[in-house]
C-alpha positions in Angstrom: -17.1 6.5 -3.5 -15.0 6.9 -0.6 -11.6 5.5 0.3 -12.2 2.3 2.6 -8.4 1.5 3.1 -5.4 3.9 3.6 -1.9 2.5 4.0 0.4 4.6 6.2 3.3 4.7 3.9 6.8 6.6 4.7 6.2 10.3 4.7 9.6 10.7 3.1 8.0 9.2 -0.1 5.9 12.2 -0.7 5.6 15.9 0.0 1.7 15.7 0.5 0.0 12.3 0.9 -1.9 11.7 -2.1 -4.4 9.4 -0.5 -6.0 12.5 1.4 -7.1 14.3 -1.5 -9.2 14.2 -4.7 -6.2 15.4 -6.9 -3.7 13.3 -5.1 -5.9 10.1 -5.7 -6.1 11.0 -9.3 -2.5 11.6 -9.6 -1.9 8.0 -8.3 -4.7 6.6 -10.5 -3.5 8.0 -13.7 0.1 7.7 -13.1 -0.6 3.9 -12.7 -2.5 3.8 -16.0 0.2 5.7 -17.8 3.2 3.8 -16.6 1.4 0.8 -17.4 0.9 2.0 -21.0 4.0 3.6 -21.7 6.6 2.5 -19.1 8.5 4.5 -16.5 11.2 5.7 -18.8 8.7 7.5 -21.1 6.4 8.7 -18.3 6.9 12.1 -16.7 4.9 14.7 -14.9 4.2 17.0 -18.0 2.4 13.9 -19.6 0.6 13.2 -16.4 -0.4 16.8 -16.0 -2.0 16.9 -19.5 -3.7 13.4 -18.8 -5.3 14.7 -15.5 -6.0 18.2 -16.9 -3.8 19.8 -14.4 -0.4 21.3 -14.2 3.2 20.0 -13.5 3.3 22.3 -10.4 0.2 20.6 -8.8 2.0 17.1 -9.2 5.3 18.6 -7.7 3.3 19.6 -4.6 2.8 15.9 -4.0 6.0 14.3 -5.2 9.4 15.6 -5.6 10.3 13.5 -8.5 8.9 10.7 -10.5 11.4 8.2 -8.8 9.7 8.8 -5.4 6.2 8.5 -7.2 7.4 5.0 -8.4 8.8 4.0 -5.0 5.4 5.2 -3.6 3.5 2.9 -5.9 5.7 0.0 -5.1 5.5 0.6 -1.6 1.7 0.8 -1.7 1.7 -2.7 -3.5 4.0 -4.1 -0.8 1.5 -2.9 1.8 -1.5 -4.3 -0.2 -0.2 -7.9 -0.3 0.7 -7.8 3.3 -2.8 -6.7 4.0 -4.2 -9.6 2.0 -2.0 -12.1 3.8 -3.0 -10.8 7.2 -6.7 -10.6 6.3 -6.8 -14.1 4.8 -4.8 -15.7 7.6 -6.4 -14.0 10.5 -8.5 -16.9 11.8 -6.1 -19.8 10.6 -4.3 -21.9 13.1 -3.0 -24.6 10.8 0.7 -23.5 9.8 0.6 -25.2 6.5 -2.7 -23.7 5.4 -1.2 -20.2 6.3 1.7 -20.8 4.0 -0.6 -21.8 1.3 -2.6 -18.7 1.8 0.7 -16.6 1.4 1.3 -18.2 -1.8 -2.3 -17.6 -3.0 -2.2 -14.0 -1.9 1.2 -13.5 -3.5 -0.1 -15.0 -6.9 -3.6 -13.4 -6.9 -2.9 -10.1 -5.3 -3.6 -8.8 -8.9 -6.9 -10.2 -9.2 -8.4 -9.6 -5.8 -11.0 -6.6 -5.6 -9.6 -3.6 -3.7 -11.4 -1.5 -1.5 -9.4 1.3 -2.8 -11.1 2.7 -6.0 -8.2 4.7 -7.4 -5.9 1.8 -7.5 -6.0 -0.9 -10.2 -4.0 -3.7 -8.7 -3.5 -5.8 -12.2 -2.0 -2.7 -13.7 0.1 -1.9 -10.6 1.4 -5.5 -10.5 2.5 -5.3 -14.1 4.6 -2.0 -13.0 6.1 -3.8 -10.0 7.1 -6.6 -12.3 8.5 -4.5 -15.1 9.7 -1.5 -13.3 9.8 -2.2 -9.4 13.5 -2.9 -9.1 14.0 0.5 -10.5 12.6 1.8 -7.3 15.3 0.2 -5.0 18.2 -1.1 -7.3 19.7 2.5 -7.4 22.8 4.2 -6.1 20.5 5.9 -3.4 19.6 2.7 -1.8 21.7 3.3 1.5 20.2 6.6 1.9 16.8 5.9 1.1 16.9 2.8 3.4 18.3 4.9 6.1 15.0 6.8 6.3 12.7 3.9 6.1 11.7 4.0 2.6 11.6 0.0 2.4 9.9 -0.6 5.6 6.8 -1.8 3.9 8.9 -4.5 1.9 10.5 -5.5 5.2 7.3 -5.7 7.1 5.9 -8.0 4.3 9.0 -10.3 4.1 8.9 -10.5 8.1 5.4 -11.6 8.0 6.1 -14.3 5.5 9.2 -15.5 7.2 7.3 -15.9 10.7 4.9 -18.2 9.0 7.7 -20.1 7.4 9.1 -20.6 10.9 5.7 -21.8 12.0 5.9 -24.5 9.6 9.4 -25.4 10.2 11.0 -23.7 13.3 14.5 -25.3 12.2 14.6 -23.7 8.9 17.8 -21.6 8.7 16.9 -19.0 6.0 13.3 -17.7 6.7 13.9 -14.2 5.3 15.8 -15.4 2.3 13.0 -17.8 1.5 10.2 -15.1 2.0 12.1 -12.4 -0.2 12.7 -15.0 -2.8 9.1 -16.2 -2.7 7.8 -12.8 -3.4 10.3 -12.2 -6.3 9.9 -15.5 -7.8 6.1 -15.3 -7.8 6.5 -12.0 -9.7 9.4 -13.3 -12.0 7.6 -16.6 -12.9 4.5 -14.8 -13.9 6.5 -12.5 -16.1 8.4 -15.4 -17.7 5.3 -17.5 -18.2 3.9 -14.5 -20.3 7.1 -13.1 -21.9 9.9 -15.4 -21.7 8.4 -19.1 -21.5 11.7 -20.8 -22.1 12.9 -19.6 -18.7 10.1 -21.4 -16.8 8.3 -24.7 -16.7 4.9 -23.2 -16.6 2.9 -24.7 -19.4 1.6 -22.2 -22.1 -1.9 -21.7 -21.1 -4.0 -18.7 -20.1 -4.2 -19.6 -16.4 -0.6 -18.9 -15.6 -1.6 -17.9 -12.2 -3.0 -21.5 -11.1 0.2 -23.2 -12.5 2.6 -20.6 -10.7 0.6 -21.3 -7.3 1.0 -25.1 -7.8 4.9 -24.7 -8.6 5.4 -22.4 -5.5 3.6 -24.8 -3.2 5.7 -27.7 -4.6 8.9 -25.9 -3.9 8.1 -25.0 -0.5 6.8 -28.4 0.1 10.2 -29.9 -0.8 12.2 -27.3 1.2 10.0 -27.2 4.5 8.4 -30.6 4.9 
């Protein structure tokens, strides 16, 4: 099956774009599976090479190190969420409805079917929640930011902030609200599953539905 969506990620993230080859896509697919299973700290290219029946050298032809691989995965997720928001709001004129779609897209980005067969969004989301901050809460942040490695995140936040301003043009902190909305979505889903005393989401299986209700409640109080 061919790849039906390709995101143009910052070329500083990779040495060779993994989306363009069978081996590259295999590297992405199984790196997601492995980091999901064992965590980023335990993950390395030697283990990945064994998993995909290849060599470490072949992986290093795509990524300089595992930090950039993680950053690539997080950037891909940011692009995916942005894609969902733009797709689902394309023909919507009602600003409030757009904002509700934003919330739904943030919460259910993990369960929407992707047109990219080598990405498991649910596993990638868990990586973003558990390991995502390791990709940009680093001492290299200024250097990496200066070459555009966080453009995908900034673009996503810009899209959300513009919809916030459509709803309430006088709201003073649209970018802060947009970035907090993204992070809060992931944090509340995490808390509901692992640290329930840090949230008010009831102990049910349908955490996503409850988180969506809660986020819409907060936005209603802030913007209307």
